[in-house]
C-alpha positions in Angstrom: -2.3 -4.7 -10.2 -3.3 -1.1 -9.9 -5.9 0.1 -7.5 -7.3 3.7 -6.8 -8.2 4.6 -3.2 -9.7 7.6 -1.6 -7.2 8.9 0.8 -8.1 8.0 4.6 -5.1 8.9 6.7 -2.5 11.6 7.2 0.0 9.1 5.9 -1.7 8.5 2.7 -2.1 12.2 2.4 1.5 12.6 2.6 2.1 10.0 0.0 -0.1 12.0 -2.3 1.8 15.1 -1.5 5.0 13.4 -2.1 3.8 12.5 -5.7 2.6 15.9 -6.4 6.0 17.4 -5.3 7.9 15.0 -7.5 5.7 15.7 -10.6 4.8 19.5 -10.3 7.6 20.9 -8.2 10.7 18.9 -9.2 9.7 18.0 -12.9 7.7 21.0 -13.8 9.1 23.8 -11.6 6.0 24.8 -9.9 6.8 26.7 -6.7 5.9 24.5 -3.8 3.9 27.2 -2.1 1.5 27.1 -5.3 1.4 23.3 -5.3 0.5 22.8 -1.9 -2.2 25.2 -0.8 -5.1 26.0 1.7 -7.5 23.8 -0.5 -5.6 20.5 0.4 -7.3 20.6 3.9 -10.8 20.4 2.5 -10.4 18.4 -0.7 -10.9 14.7 -1.2 -7.6 13.0 -2.2 -7.0 9.9 -4.5 -3.9 7.7 -5.0 -3.2 5.0 -7.4 -1.2 2.2 -6.0 0.8 -0.4 -7.9 0.6 -3.1 -5.1 1.6 -1.1 -2.0 3.5 1.7 -3.8 1.8 5.0 -4.3 2.3 6.2 -7.9 -0.6 8.6 -8.8 -2.5 11.3 -7.2 -5.3 13.8 -7.6 -7.6 15.7 -5.6 -11.3 16.9 -5.8 -13.1 19.7 -4.0 -16.6 21.1 -4.3 -16.2 24.8 -5.6 -20.1 25.5 -6.0 -23.2 23.7 -4.9 -23.1 20.3 -6.9 -20.0 21.2 -9.0 -16.6 19.8 -8.4 -13.2 20.8 -9.5 -10.6 18.1 -10.3 -6.9 19.2 -9.6 -3.5 18.1 -9.1 -3.9 14.8 -11.4 -0.3 13.5 -11.7 1.5 10.1 -12.3 5.1 9.4 -11.5 7.2 9.2 -14.7 7.9 5.6 -14.8 4.3 4.7 -14.8 3.0 7.2 -17.3 1.4 5.6 -20.5 -0.4 2.8 -18.5 -3.8 4.5 -18.4 -3.6 5.2 -14.8 -4.8 8.8 -15.4 -8.1 7.2 -16.9 -8.2 4.8 -14.0 -8.0 7.6 -11.6 -10.4 9.9 -13.2 -13.1 7.3 -13.4 -12.8 6.8 -9.6 -12.9 10.7 -9.0 -16.0 10.8 -11.3 -17.7 7.9 -9.5 -17.2 9.7 -6.2 -18.6 12.9 -7.7 -21.8 11.1 -8.9 -22.2 9.4 -5.6 -22.1 12.9 -4.1 -24.9 14.0 -6.8 -22.7 16.5 -8.2 -23.9 17.7 -11.7 -20.7 18.9 -13.2 -16.9 18.5 -12.9 -14.5 21.4 -13.9 -10.8 21.3 -14.3 -7.7 23.4 -15.4 -5.7 21.1 -17.7 -2.3 21.7 -18.9 -2.6 22.4 -22.6 -0.7 19.3 -23.6 -3.3 17.2 -21.7 -6.4 18.6 -23.3 -6.7 15.5 -25.5 -6.5 13.2 -22.5 -9.4 14.8 -21.0 -11.3 15.2 -24.1 -11.2 11.3 -24.5 -12.9 11.3 -21.0 -15.7 13.7 -22.4 -14.5 17.0 -21.1 -14.9 20.1 -23.2 -12.5 23.0 -23.4 -14.5 26.1 -22.0 -11.7 28.8 -22.1 -8.9 30.3 -24.3 -5.4 29.2 -23.1 -4.1 31.0 -20.0 -1.0 30.7 -17.7 -0.9 29.1 -14.3 2.2 28.8 -12.5 3.7 29.9 -15.8 2.5 26.7 -17.7 -0.2 26.9 -20.4 -3.7 25.6 -19.5 -7.4 25.5 -20.7 -10.5 25.4 -18.5 -12.5 22.3 -19.2 -15.8 20.8 -17.8 -18.0 17.7 -18.0 -21.7 17.4 -17.2 -22.4 14.3 -15.0 -25.0 11.9 -15.7 -26.8 11.3 -12.1 -28.5 8.0 -11.7 -30.9 8.3 -8.8 -32.6 4.8 -8.0 
């Protein structure tokens, strides 16, 4: 049973960092000083658990009034292909809607563009390099339901 949780403690934050290091630093060769940055202190972090094991992570931060940026979305290799990214992105979007944000932006690694397109994100830039990895900027307008 998979569950998505917003990080509430320093221990959970360290679990998120550990997942990110495995995926981005060890697998993809991103320098650790680029992977862990000053935005980690103020971002909202999310973790997906399989029972009590942390297996996926993401972070979200407000970059402009009512606009969030989704970053550092990653799933440990043995768990890929189980729709955990979708599960996590739905939780991230729910949080953004609760905050009354109007839009989410992200920089997707180019190979992941189709994943985000299935979640209704739209490409908004030509390809560019970030940490020497091809990316595309994407965004999605959120439907706010005020009752």
